[in-house]
N, C-alpha and C positions, 0 to 999 in steps of 0.2 A: 491664077487660081483664086476664086472668090474666098472670102473668109469662111463661109459655111462649108465649102468643099474642102478647104484646108483643115478645118476642124474635124470633119467626117474622116478624112484621110488619116489624121493623127490618131483618132480613136480606133480606126481599123488596124493601124500599126500596133497600137497598144494591145488590142485584143488578139491579133495574130501572134504577137510576141509571147503573150501569156499562154496561148494555145499551143505554142511550140512550133508553129509553121514558119515563123520568122523570129529568131532570137535577137533581142536587143541587149546591150550591156546590162547585166544585173537582173534580167528578167527571169522569172521562174513561172512555171505553167499553172500550178494549182489544179484542183480537181474540177470536174464538170460543173458542180454547184457553184464554186467560186467564179469560174469563167462566165457562167450564165448571169450571175448576180452582178458582176462587174460590167458586163456588156450592157445590161439593163440600166445600171447607174450611169454609164457613159452616155447613154441616150437621154436620160433625165437631165443630166448636168449640161448637155450640149444645147438644151432649149434656152431660148432667150430669158424665159422665166421658168425655172425648174419647178416641177410639181413636188413640193416638199413633203406632202403627205405620202406620195408614192416613194419618194427618196427614203423617208423614214421607214416605210414598210420594207423596202429592199435592204436597207442597212440592218434592220432588225433581223431579217431572215439570214443575212450573211453572218452577222455576229452570233446568232444562235447556232449556225452551222459550225463556225470556228470554235464555239464553246463545247460542241459535242465531241464524244470520243472519236467518231469517224472523221470529223472535220478538223480537229485540232492537230494539224500536222505542221511541221516546219515549212514545207513547201507552200501550203495554203496561206499561212500567216505572212510569209515573205512575199507571195504574189499580191496579196491585198496591200501590204505596206508599199511595195514597189509601185503599184498602180497609183496610189494617192501621192507618192513621192514624185513619180515621173510625170504625172499629168496633173498640173496645178490649175486646170480650168476652173475648178470649184473655188479657188482662192478669190477670183474676181467676181464671183456671183454674190448677190445680196442675200446671203444666208443668215439666219439668226446666229448671233455670236456663239451661243452654246453649241449649236450644231457644227458651226465652223471649227470650234475647238475640238470636238470629237473627231472630225475628219483630220485635223492637224495631228492629233495624237495617233490616229491610225497610220499616218505617214511618219511617225516618229519612232516608236519602239515596239510596234506590233510584231515586227520581224524577230524580236528577241523572245517571244512568248514560249517557244519550245526549247531553244538553245540556251537562253539566259533568262529564265522566268523571273528572277529577282529584279533584273533591270526593267523588264516590261512592267512588272508590278509597281516598282518605284516610280515609273513614269505614267502611271494610270493608263496603261496601254494594253492590258490583257483583254481578250475578247469579252470576258465576264465584266470587267470594269467598264469597258466601253458600252456594253449592252445595258448595264445598270444606269449609266449616265443618259443614254438614249431614252430609256423608259421613264426616267425622271422628267425629261422634257415633255413627254406625253402627259404625265400626271399633272404638270403645271399648265396644260392647255396650250403649249407653245408649238406643238407640231401636229396635233390631231385635228385641228380645225383650221382650214385655209385662211380664214379671216384673222387668225392670231399669228400668222407666220412672219410677216415683215416687221422689221424694226425692233425685234426683241433683243 
């Protein structure tokens, strides 16, 4: 199996697991918005050179959803945490360090947002904290303009 086919297979397993059609250890499904956003991010991150403007847009929409009353559920926060914990393709990508740190924190304590909010807050991993950090990247010109993306 080629590397590209293996990567596509891996992402399809992750998405199926989160959609509930094939459960993996520790996987939770999340709602339709979470599944759709994670599927889009999987596609972005599987590219040899990820479109970071598009990635920021998807992350912003995902974190806004997780910050909303409808989206802030234990299942959703665990699904996103599980995705970034179980699939570390993003670790090997040449992402700006601040963006990399946000993704790492999403894989850290985001799952504690509903069940142990003090832990998530102390780890800077609540959806609101992550969203604020992502917005700061944009205000610094680090994500909004493709020419500013590499090597930050």
